[in-house]
All heavy atoms as an XYZ file, in Angstrom:
838
protein
N       0.840     -1.191      0.000
C       0.000      0.000      0.000
C       0.878      1.244      0.000
O       1.850      1.338      0.734
C      -0.897      0.000      1.240
C      -1.749      1.225      1.366
S      -2.729      1.169      2.886
C      -3.132      2.869      3.013
N       0.520      2.199     -0.833
C       1.226      3.468     -0.889
C       0.754      4.337      0.274
O      -0.407      4.738      0.328
C       0.948      4.162     -2.216
C       1.647      5.509     -2.329
O       2.596      5.774     -1.568
O       1.228      6.302     -3.188
N       1.665      4.603      1.199
C       1.292      5.375      2.386
C       1.660      6.851      2.278
O       1.518      7.590      3.248
C       1.966      4.785      3.645
O       3.384      4.834      3.475
C       1.508      3.362      3.892
N       2.108      7.304      1.112
C       2.577      8.684      0.986
C       1.489      9.705      1.327
O       1.777     10.723      1.969
C       3.122      8.949     -0.419
O       2.126      8.729     -1.396
N       0.254      9.460      0.929
C      -0.825     10.397      1.250
C      -1.135     10.390      2.748
O      -1.434     11.435      3.326
C      -2.077     10.071      0.440
C      -1.914     10.320     -1.049
C      -1.536     11.763     -1.354
O      -2.123     12.707     -0.831
N      -0.542     11.940     -2.199
N      -1.056      9.222      3.373
C      -1.261      9.150      4.822
C      -0.174      9.927      5.556
O      -0.452     10.646      6.521
C      -1.268      7.697      5.299
C      -2.447      6.841      4.870
C      -2.203      5.385      5.247
C      -3.732      7.341      5.480
N       1.069      9.783      5.099
C       2.180     10.492      5.736
C       1.999     11.998      5.672
O       2.262     12.701      6.650
C       3.508     10.107      5.078
C       4.056      8.732      5.399
C       5.283      8.446      4.555
C       4.382      8.607      6.873
N       1.529     12.501      4.533
C       1.321     13.943      4.395
C       0.345     14.460      5.444
O       0.500     15.554      5.964
C       0.795     14.269      3.004
C       1.829     14.176      1.927
C       1.226     14.531      0.587
C       2.227     14.336     -0.531
N       1.632     14.645     -1.840
N      -0.655     13.664      5.753
C      -1.676     14.095      6.697
C      -1.228     14.090      8.146
O      -1.831     14.766      8.974
N      -0.192     13.349      8.464
C       0.224     13.233      9.860
C       1.655     13.713     10.122
O       2.125     13.651     11.250
C       0.083     11.780     10.380
C      -1.365     11.332     10.324
C       0.975     10.829      9.620
N       2.319     14.210      9.092
C       3.728     14.575      9.260
C       3.934     15.715     10.254
O       4.865     15.671     11.064
C       4.361     14.907      7.914
C       5.883     14.984      7.899
C       6.520     13.741      8.499
C       6.391     15.216      6.494
N       3.061     16.718     10.247
C       3.186     17.807     11.231
C       3.134     17.250     12.648
O       3.979     17.584     13.490
C       2.063     18.834     11.069
C       2.226     19.729      9.862
O       3.095     19.458      9.013
O       1.467     20.709      9.766
N       2.149     16.405     12.902
C       1.997     15.806     14.229
C       3.222     14.981     14.595
O       3.740     15.088     15.706
C       0.733     14.937     14.271
C       0.494     14.109     15.533
C       0.405     14.981     16.779
C      -0.784     13.280     15.370
N       3.721     14.188     13.665
C       4.877     13.334     13.941
C       6.133     14.157     14.224
O       6.892     13.860     15.153
C       5.121     12.384     12.765
N       6.348     15.210     13.450
C       7.529     16.064     13.670
C       7.435     16.759     15.023
O       8.409     16.782     15.790
C       7.692     17.082     12.517
C       8.698     18.169     12.878
C       8.117     16.370     11.237
N       6.273     17.311     15.348
C       6.111     17.939     16.659
C       6.334     16.926     17.779
O       6.960     17.244     18.792
C       4.723     18.571     16.777
C       4.482     19.814     15.915
C       3.012     20.214     15.955
C       5.373     20.971     16.346
N       5.853     15.710     17.582
C       5.999     14.686     18.616
C       7.464     14.335     18.863
O       7.872     14.189     20.017
C       5.212     13.431     18.238
N       8.271     14.222     17.803
C       9.672     13.852     18.030
C      10.489     15.010     18.586
O      11.561     14.790     19.164
C      10.362     13.262     16.779
C       9.677     12.005     16.310
C      10.493     14.270     15.669
N       9.969     16.230     18.468
C      10.680     17.390     19.024
C      10.203     17.774     20.419
O      10.778     18.670     21.031
C      10.540     18.595     18.090
C      11.296     18.506     16.771
C      10.941     19.694     15.883
C      12.801     18.430     17.011
N       9.193     17.092     20.947
C       8.631     17.534     22.226
C       9.596     17.385     23.395
O       9.560     18.171     24.331
C       7.318     16.827     22.512
C       7.414     15.355     22.805
C       6.050     14.736     23.039
O       5.136     15.412     23.512
N       5.907     13.474     22.712
N      10.477     16.401     23.362
C      11.390     16.185     24.490
C      12.820     16.618     24.219
O      13.594     16.806     25.153
C      11.397     14.705     24.887
C      10.068     14.252     25.447
O       9.394     15.067     26.117
O       9.687     13.100     25.218
N      13.163     16.756     22.933
C      14.554     17.078     22.602
C      14.619     17.802     21.264
O      14.020     17.354     20.278
C      15.371     15.785     22.527
C      16.831     15.980     22.263
C      17.608     14.665     22.187
O      17.006     13.596     22.378
O      18.807     14.732     21.929
N      15.346     18.915     21.223
C      15.547     19.642     19.975
C      16.281     18.749     18.982
O      16.945     17.774     19.369
C      16.379     20.903     20.218
C      15.677     21.913     21.110
O      14.501     21.694     21.466
O      16.320     22.927     21.452
N      16.199     19.092     17.727
C      16.896     18.309     16.718
C      17.095     19.093     15.437
O      16.368     20.037     15.150
N      18.104     18.688     14.659
C      18.347     19.268     13.344
C      17.666     18.366     12.316
O      17.182     17.278     12.638
C      19.844     19.424     13.072
C      20.651     18.159     13.238
C      20.923     17.346     12.141
C      21.141     17.778     14.481
C      21.656     16.182     12.276
C      21.870     16.620     14.625
C      22.134     15.828     13.527
O      22.858     14.676     13.667
N      17.573     18.822     11.088
C      16.803     18.137     10.066
C      17.052     16.641      9.955
O      16.113     15.841     10.038
N      18.315     16.250      9.760
C      18.586     14.828      9.579
C      18.286     14.043     10.853
O      17.831     12.902     10.795
C      20.041     14.590      9.146
C      20.315     13.135      8.908
C      19.822     12.493      7.773
C      21.028     12.383      9.837
C      20.033     11.140      7.566
C      21.248     11.031      9.640
C      20.752     10.421      8.503
O      20.960      9.079      8.300
N      18.501     14.644     11.999
C      18.203     13.990     13.279
C      16.705     13.717     13.410
O      16.287     12.638     13.827
C      18.700     14.870     14.429
C      18.382     14.305     15.798
O      18.702     13.124     16.040
O      17.812     15.044     16.619
N      15.886     14.695     13.040
C      14.430     14.520     13.077
C      14.026     13.404     12.109
O      13.236     12.522     12.456
C      13.704     15.846     12.745
C      12.214     15.620     12.563
C      13.971     16.878     13.839
N      14.602     13.417     10.919
C      14.330     12.374      9.925
C      14.706     10.998     10.468
O      13.939     10.039     10.360
C      15.111     12.677      8.641
C      14.985     11.681      7.509
C      13.558     11.649      6.977
C      15.957     12.036      6.399
N      15.872     10.896     11.076
C      16.338      9.627     11.651
C      15.393      9.140     12.747
O      15.046      7.954     12.808
C      17.750      9.816     12.217
C      18.365      8.566     12.816
C      19.711      8.880     13.477
N      19.642      9.941     14.460
C      19.142      9.813     15.687
N      18.669      8.669     16.092
N      19.131     10.839     16.517
N      14.933     10.049     13.598
C      14.009      9.663     14.678
C      12.665      9.197     14.129
O      12.079      8.239     14.635
C      13.794     10.831     15.641
C      15.009     11.094     16.528
C      14.617     12.019     17.649
N      15.322     13.277     17.534
C      15.023     14.364     18.251
N      14.023     14.358     19.102
N      15.714     15.470     18.109
N      12.172      9.875     13.102
C      10.912      9.456     12.483
C      11.047      8.063     11.873
O      10.192      7.197     12.072
C      10.475     10.460     11.408
C       9.994     11.816     11.905
C       9.860     12.790     10.743
C       8.680     11.679     12.662
N      12.116      7.860     11.131
C      12.341      6.557     10.509
C      12.541      5.480     11.565
O      12.028      4.371     11.434
C      13.514      6.625      9.554
C      13.181      7.398      8.292
C      14.330      7.455      7.337
N      13.931      8.120      6.093
C      14.779      8.573      5.197
N      16.082      8.425      5.375
N      14.337      9.166      4.101
N      13.273      5.809     12.616
C      13.483      4.860     13.713
C      12.197      4.521     14.446
O      12.063      3.443     15.025
N      11.244      5.430     14.398
C       9.959      5.208     15.042
C       8.967      4.458     14.177
O       7.836      4.231     14.579
N       9.380      4.094     12.969
C       8.516      3.307     12.106
C       8.036      4.014     10.851
O       7.316      3.431     10.050
N       8.419      5.266     10.666
C       7.996      6.003      9.468
C       9.108      5.937      8.424
O       9.634      6.960      7.973
C       7.650      7.453      9.822
C       6.473      7.580     10.760
S       6.046      9.298     11.132
C       5.040      9.684      9.707
N       9.440      4.719      8.028
C      10.555      4.498      7.117
C      10.390      5.084      5.741
O      11.369      5.325      5.037
N       9.165      5.346      5.319
C       8.918      5.855      3.977
C       8.933      7.373      3.877
O       8.788      7.921      2.786
C       7.574      5.334      3.460
C       7.552      3.832      3.276
C       6.216      3.346      2.743
O       5.521      4.121      2.053
O       5.875      2.195      3.025
N       9.107      8.051      4.993
C       9.087      9.513      4.964
C      10.331     10.017      4.227
O      11.428      9.516      4.408
C       8.984     10.115      6.391
C      10.243      9.887      7.194
C       8.647     11.576      6.343
N      10.123     11.009      3.365
C      11.209     11.535      2.551
C      11.941     12.688      3.200
O      11.371     13.438      3.998
N      13.192     12.829      2.819
C      14.025     13.913      3.340
C      13.384     15.279      3.096
O      13.251     16.088      4.008
C      15.405     13.922      2.668
C      16.203     12.658      2.882
O      15.618     11.611      3.205
O      17.428     12.727      2.715
N      13.007     15.535      1.848
C      12.458     16.845      1.482
C      11.171     17.137      2.250
O      10.929     18.284      2.633
C      12.203     16.904     -0.020
N      10.376     16.119      2.487
C       9.125     16.323      3.230
C       9.410     16.794      4.649
O       8.748     17.698      5.159
C       8.312     15.028      3.280
O       7.904     14.656      1.995
N      10.386     16.177      5.298
C      10.713     16.542      6.681
C      11.321     17.932      6.740
O      10.911     18.759      7.565
C      11.650     15.495      7.323
C      12.153     15.971      8.681
C      10.932     14.161      7.448
N      12.268     18.225      5.861
C      12.890     19.551      5.873
C      11.856     20.636      5.572
O      11.841     21.692      6.208
C      14.054     19.617      4.885
C      15.269     18.871      5.363
C      15.555     17.593      4.910
C      16.140     19.447      6.283
C      16.670     16.909      5.358
C      17.264     18.777      6.730
C      17.524     17.496      6.269
O      18.627     16.823      6.719
N      10.965     20.377      4.626
C       9.908     21.330      4.310
C       8.952     21.525      5.472
O       8.509     22.648      5.751
N       8.629     20.445      6.155
C       7.733     20.522      7.312
C       8.374     21.333      8.432
O       7.711     22.177      9.058
C       7.364     19.114      7.800
O       6.660     18.439      6.748
C       6.498     19.164      9.050
N       9.646     21.116      8.686
C      10.348     21.888      9.719
C      10.314     23.375      9.394
O      10.004     24.208     10.264
C      11.795     21.410      9.861
C      11.989     20.078     10.564
C      13.400     19.565     10.351
C      11.679     20.204     12.051
N      10.607     23.723      8.150
C      10.587     25.145      7.756
C       9.189     25.733      7.897
O       9.022     26.850      8.391
C      11.090     25.304      6.318
C      12.596     25.183      6.179
C      13.064     25.607      4.801
N      12.508     24.774      3.739
C      13.039     23.637      3.313
N      14.144     23.189      3.867
N      12.473     22.968      2.334
N       8.183     24.988      7.462
C       6.807     25.478      7.526
C       6.337     25.667      8.965
O       5.713     26.675      9.306
C       5.884     24.514      6.777
C       4.505     25.034      6.548
C       3.696     24.163      5.612
N       3.939     22.738      5.716
C       3.538     21.960      6.713
N       2.883     22.480      7.723
N       3.793     20.675      6.710
N       6.644     24.689      9.842
C       6.260     24.799     11.249
C       6.974     25.972     11.921
O       6.402     26.670     12.757
C       6.545     23.494     11.992
C       5.691     22.288     11.590
C       6.192     21.023     12.270
C       4.225     22.530     11.899
N       8.236     26.195     11.539
C       8.987     27.336     12.074
C       8.345     28.653     11.620
O       8.104     29.551     12.434
C      10.447     27.265     11.633
C      11.226     28.485     12.024
C      11.605     28.688     13.346
C      11.568     29.449     11.080
C      12.309     29.827     13.717
C      12.266     30.581     11.441
C      12.632     30.764     12.755
O      13.321     31.893     13.135
N       8.036     28.753     10.326
C       7.426     29.979      9.802
C       6.052     30.232     10.410
O       5.622     31.373     10.547
C       7.314     29.914      8.281
C       8.625     30.105      7.579
C       8.459     30.064      6.071
C       9.804     30.226      5.395
N       9.664     30.155      3.927
N       5.366     29.163     10.804
C       4.046     29.292     11.438
C       4.159     29.681     12.908
O       3.145     29.864     13.579
C       3.269     27.982     11.297
N       5.377     29.783     13.425
C       5.574     30.186     14.811
C       5.437     29.066     15.820
O       5.285     29.316     17.015
N       5.525     27.809     15.348
C       5.357     26.663     16.242
C       6.675     26.082     16.735
O       6.687     25.262     17.653
C       4.551     25.568     15.529
C       3.176     26.011     15.026
C       2.525     24.898     14.212
C       2.294     26.420     16.188
N       7.785     26.504     16.129
C       9.105     26.022     16.514
C      10.060     27.193     16.671
O       9.876     28.240     16.055
C       9.677     25.077     15.442
C       8.923     23.794     15.130
C       9.601     23.060     13.969
C       8.826     22.903     16.353
N      11.086     26.988     17.464
C      12.203     27.914     17.544
C      13.339     27.304     16.729
O      13.303     26.120     16.395
C      12.675     28.114     18.999
O      13.101     26.845     19.530
C      11.570     28.675     19.868
N      14.345     28.099     16.411
C      15.513     27.536     15.729
C      16.774     28.261     16.185
O      16.708     29.417     16.617
C      15.368     27.628     14.213
O      15.524     28.942     13.768
N      17.871     27.551     16.088
C      19.176     28.117     16.407
C      20.239     27.300     15.691
O      20.014     26.146     15.325
C      19.425     28.145     17.927
C      19.281     26.803     18.616
C      20.395     25.987     18.830
C      18.033     26.362     19.056
C      20.258     24.755     19.469
C      17.893     25.132     19.691
C      19.014     24.344     19.888
O      18.874     23.127     20.524
N      21.378     27.911     15.457
C      22.450     27.266     14.714
C      23.556     26.849     15.680
O      23.935     27.613     16.573
C      23.007     28.213     13.629
C      24.202     27.602     12.922
C      21.915     28.569     12.639
N      24.056     25.626     15.487
C      25.142     25.101     16.303
C      26.312     24.761     15.382
O      26.136     24.008     14.416
C      24.696     23.837     17.078
C      25.862     23.216     17.824
C      23.565     24.170     18.037
N      27.500     25.330     15.662
C      28.669     24.981     14.844
C      28.988     23.495     14.956
O      28.759     22.874     15.990
C      29.793     25.824     15.449
C      29.125     26.885     16.247
C      27.817     26.311     16.691
N      29.513     22.941     13.878
C      29.879     21.527     13.866
C      31.323     21.376     13.424
O      31.759     22.008     12.458
C      28.952     20.765     12.907
O      29.390     19.442     12.747
N      32.073     20.526     14.125
C      33.453     20.244     13.736
C      33.500     19.263     12.570
O      34.529     19.115     11.924
C      34.228     19.639     14.924
C      34.369     20.613     16.068
O      34.369     21.832     15.804
O      34.473     20.164     17.223
N      32.397     18.589     12.300
C      32.358     17.532     11.298
C      31.813     17.986      9.955
O      31.631     17.165      9.059
C      31.500     16.378     11.817
C      31.998     15.814     13.129
C      31.010     14.852     13.759
O      29.964     14.570     13.148
O      31.286     14.396     14.870
N      31.497     19.238      9.787
C      30.919     19.712      8.535
C      30.236     21.040      8.735
O      30.615     21.816      9.614
N      29.215     21.293      7.923
C      28.519     22.586      8.041
C      27.769     22.717      9.369
O      27.470     21.714     10.016
C      27.540     22.574      6.863
C      27.415     21.143      6.460
C      28.661     20.445      6.889
N      27.503     23.961      9.720
C      26.729     24.219     10.929
C      25.360     23.567     10.805
O      24.835     23.396      9.707
C      26.559     25.717     11.166
C      27.847     26.454     11.309
N      28.964     25.926     11.905
C      28.192     27.711     10.930
C      29.944     26.811     11.898
N      29.506     27.902     11.296
N      24.789     23.203     11.933
C      23.479     22.553     11.949
C      22.435     23.497     12.529
O      22.658     24.112     13.569
C      23.529     21.280     12.792
C      24.377     20.217     12.164
C      24.374     18.971     13.003
N      25.073     17.911     12.311
C      25.686     16.915     12.899
N      25.672     16.835     14.227
N      26.287     15.989     12.198
N      21.292     23.563     11.844
C      20.176     24.362     12.324
C      19.270     23.442     13.128
O      18.700     22.498     12.598
C      19.400     24.965     11.159
C      18.305     25.914     11.595
C      17.695     26.610     10.393
C      16.705     27.675     10.832
N      16.198     28.423      9.682
N      19.183     23.738     14.419
C      18.345     22.944     15.323
C      16.973     23.589     15.445
O      16.846     24.816     15.391
C      18.976     22.873     16.715
C      20.042     21.825     16.851
C      21.300     22.019     16.309
C      19.785     20.631     17.522
C      22.292     21.052     16.434
C      20.760     19.661     17.651
C      22.008     19.876     17.099
O      22.977     18.914     17.213
N      15.972     22.743     15.626
C      14.604     23.192     15.859
C      14.145     22.683     17.220
O      14.522     21.580     17.628
C      13.660     22.653     14.780
C      13.944     23.218     13.426
C      14.831     22.589     12.557
C      13.331     24.397     13.007
C      15.092     23.113     11.303
C      13.588     24.929     11.757
C      14.474     24.284     10.905
O      14.739     24.809      9.673
N      13.360     23.494     17.893
C      12.832     23.104     19.201
C      11.404     23.578     19.349
O      10.929     24.447     18.609
N      10.731     23.006     20.315
C       9.333     23.356     20.579
C       9.245     24.664     21.358
O      10.072     24.946     22.212
C       8.671     22.260     21.424
C       8.586     20.917     20.753
S       7.261     20.817     19.580
C       5.888     20.724     20.689
N       8.223     25.427     21.069
C       7.881     26.575     21.903
C       6.458     26.348     22.427
O       5.865     25.295     22.164
C       8.023     27.895     21.125
C       7.145     27.949     19.896
O       6.136     27.254     19.803
N       7.537     28.777     18.938
N       5.934     27.305     23.158
C       4.597     27.115     23.750
C       3.517     26.909     22.689
O       2.621     26.083     22.856
C       4.233     28.305     24.641
C       5.069     28.337     25.924
O       5.626     27.280     26.297
O       5.158     29.414     26.541
N       3.604     27.649     21.589
C       2.620     27.488     20.515
C       2.709     26.088     19.898
O       1.692     25.470     19.584
C       2.816     28.557     19.437
N       3.924     25.581     19.742
C       4.109     24.236     19.206
C       3.576     23.170     20.144
O       2.963     22.187     19.707
N       3.797     23.366     21.435
C       3.265     22.416     22.419
C       1.737     22.408     22.402
O       1.105     21.357     22.466
C       3.768     22.748     23.815
C       5.197     22.329     24.076
C       5.602     22.667     25.522
N       7.019     22.629     25.756
C       7.928     23.440     25.247
N       7.573     24.400     24.436
N       9.200     23.322     25.536
N       1.145     23.587     22.301
C      -0.323     23.683     22.239
C      -0.843     23.000     20.979
O      -1.840     22.270     21.022
C      -0.759     25.143     22.281
N      -0.173     23.218     19.841
C      -0.593     22.576     18.595
C      -0.449     21.066     18.692
O      -1.292     20.330     18.194
C       0.232     23.113     17.433
C      -0.024     22.408     16.104
C      -1.409     22.697     15.521
N      -1.634     24.095     15.278
C      -1.259     24.743     14.166
N      -0.660     24.095     13.199
N      -1.510     26.030     14.048
N       0.598     20.586     19.350
C       0.783     19.145     19.514
C      -0.368     18.546     20.306
O      -0.920     17.510     19.928
C       2.118     18.845     20.209
C       2.411     17.375     20.510
C       2.401     16.527     19.243
C       3.751     17.254     21.240
N      -0.774     19.203     21.388
C      -1.891     18.716     22.196
C      -3.172     18.689     21.365
O      -3.894     17.690     21.344
C      -2.070     19.584     23.466
C      -3.379     19.275     24.168
C      -0.891     19.372     24.414
N      -3.450     19.775     20.633
C      -4.654     19.842     19.788
C      -4.632     18.767     18.706
O      -5.636     18.094     18.460
C      -4.746     21.217     19.111
C      -5.009     22.370     20.025
C      -4.804     23.699     19.302
O      -4.695     23.715     18.055
O      -4.742     24.731     19.990
N      -3.495     18.629     18.053
C      -3.375     17.667     16.953
C      -3.483     16.235     17.442
O      -4.063     15.387     16.764
C      -2.048     17.868     16.214
O      -2.003     19.134     15.597
N      -2.921     15.970     18.615
C      -3.023     14.611     19.157
C      -4.473     14.275     19.487
O      -4.943     13.164     19.207
C      -2.149     14.442     20.393
C      -2.173     13.017     20.914
C      -1.272     12.784     22.110
O      -0.536     13.696     22.517
O      -1.325     11.659     22.647
N      -5.205     15.228     20.056
C      -6.626     15.001     20.352
C      -7.398     14.713     19.066
O      -8.220     13.795     19.010
C      -7.231     16.205     21.073
C      -6.832     16.330     22.512
C      -7.447     17.574     23.136
C      -6.950     17.768     24.551
N      -7.439     19.032     25.133
N      -7.137     15.498     18.033
C      -7.825     15.303     16.752
C      -7.467     13.950     16.156
O      -8.325     13.238     15.633
C      -7.462     16.426     15.783
N      -6.193     13.569     16.238
C      -5.757     12.274     15.720
C      -6.450     11.127     16.447
O      -6.940     10.196     15.827
C      -4.245     12.129     15.839
C      -3.807     10.725     15.553
C      -3.427      9.773     16.451
C      -3.763     10.094     14.274
N      -3.129      8.599     15.804
C      -3.332      8.768     14.470
C      -4.045     10.529     12.983
C      -3.178      7.867     13.418
C      -3.877      9.638     11.942
C      -3.454      8.320     12.164
N      -6.498     11.198     17.761
C      -7.125     10.124     18.547
C      -8.618     10.007     18.216
O      -9.145      8.908     18.091
C      -6.928     10.359     20.033
C      -5.459     10.430     20.429
C      -5.040      9.298     21.297
N      -3.636      9.461     21.668
C      -2.673      8.669     21.226
N      -2.953      7.664     20.431
N      -1.425      8.856     21.589
N      -9.297     11.138     18.071
C     -10.720     11.116     17.721
C     -10.914     10.510     16.331
O     -11.810      9.684     16.115
C     -11.305     12.523     17.777
N     -10.079     10.894     15.383
C     -10.154     10.353     14.029
C      -9.880      8.854     14.033
O     -10.579      8.079     13.379
C      -9.160     11.077     13.118
C      -9.152     10.548     11.719
C     -10.148     10.899     10.832
C      -8.148      9.698     11.293
C     -10.144     10.404      9.529
C      -8.143      9.194     10.006
C      -9.146      9.550      9.115
N      -8.875      8.451     14.787
C      -8.519      7.029     14.882
C      -9.679      6.212     15.448
O     -10.005      5.146     14.919
C      -7.274      6.868     15.763
C      -6.834      5.439     15.943
C      -5.672      5.323     16.925
O      -5.331      6.273     17.631
N      -5.080      4.162     16.969
N     -10.305      6.702     16.498
C     -11.450      5.993     17.089
C     -12.598      5.880     16.095
O     -13.230      4.827     15.984
C     -11.923      6.712     18.357
C     -10.973      6.570     19.525
C     -11.395      7.403     20.724
O     -12.546      7.895     20.742
O     -10.569      7.571     21.637
N     -12.858      6.954     15.358
C     -13.931      6.941     14.359
C     -13.639      5.930     13.261
O     -14.503      5.115     12.893
C     -14.116      8.341     13.750
O     -14.440      9.256     14.797
C     -15.201      8.349     12.694
N     -12.428      5.954     12.752
C     -12.070      5.026     11.683
C     -12.063      3.585     12.182
O     -12.522      2.682     11.468
C     -10.716      5.401     11.090
C     -10.293      4.628      9.843
C     -11.346      4.752      8.746
C      -8.949      5.119      9.356
N     -11.574      3.364     13.398
C     -11.619      2.015     13.969
C     -13.056      1.499     14.056
O     -13.325      0.339     13.730
C     -10.994      1.995     15.372
C      -9.471      2.052     15.334
O      -8.878      1.831     14.258
O      -8.891      2.317     16.412
N     -13.983      2.345     14.459
C     -15.394      1.942     14.554
C     -15.943      1.605     13.178
O     -16.662      0.614     13.012
C     -16.218      3.054     15.207
N     -15.620      2.401     12.182
C     -16.082      2.120     10.822
C     -15.499      0.815     10.318
O     -16.214     -0.010      9.714
C     -15.700      3.284      9.882
C     -16.517      4.522     10.238
C     -15.885      2.903      8.415
C     -16.048      5.798      9.563
N     -14.230      0.580     10.566
C     -13.600     -0.670     10.126
C     -14.210     -1.883     10.825
O     -14.408     -2.918     10.185
C     -12.094     -0.605     10.368
C     -11.330      0.387      9.471
C      -9.910      0.530      9.961
C     -11.373     -0.061      8.024
N     -14.517     -1.753     12.100
C     -15.133     -2.860     12.830
C     -16.518     -3.166     12.269
O     -16.881     -4.319     12.087
C     -15.220     -2.557     14.324
C     -13.932     -2.781     15.080
C     -14.130     -2.740     16.578
N     -14.660     -1.472     17.047
C     -13.923     -0.408     17.346
N     -12.632     -0.444     17.230
N     -14.508      0.700     17.775
N     -17.291     -2.130     11.990
C     -18.637     -2.326     11.427
C     -18.534     -2.950     10.041
O     -19.326     -3.821      9.706
C     -19.400     -1.004     11.363
C     -19.890     -0.530     12.693
C     -20.651      0.772     12.548
C     -21.084      1.271     13.906
N     -21.776      2.569     13.803
N     -17.573     -2.501      9.267
C     -17.388     -3.043      7.928
C     -17.012     -4.508      7.959
O     -17.480     -5.319      7.143
N     -16.190     -4.897      8.923
C     -15.766     -6.289      9.050
C     -16.918     -7.161      9.536
O     -16.977     -8.351      9.223
C     -14.588     -6.383     10.018
N     -17.831     -6.572     10.283
C     -18.962     -7.344     10.823
C     -20.073     -7.536      9.788
O     -20.921     -8.409      9.940
C     -19.533     -6.643     12.050
N     -20.065     -6.719      8.756
C     -21.145     -6.790      7.742
C     -21.031     -8.004      6.858
O     -20.110     -8.664      6.715
C     -21.124     -5.531      6.887
């Protein structure tokens, strides 16, 4: 099954979730998402999502020099991002319960 459309719908929530406890730079966020089971998520999608969430005022950013290559731009949660994560998680759980009920009814038919 092609999950690319599903990923688009939940990528904001997933990115906010992996940043809730620890700041991260683009590749680090991508690695955490993939390590969490979102193996099909693309690099460009994650980097674009980080930029969009930052521009929306949901993330902070800062640059950290690196001895191993170019400087890394880290992203972190702010209060607006935390509030959006709570709202989005509630919406996700409600949607999941609704879809689970529909699937159960469909299987029983």
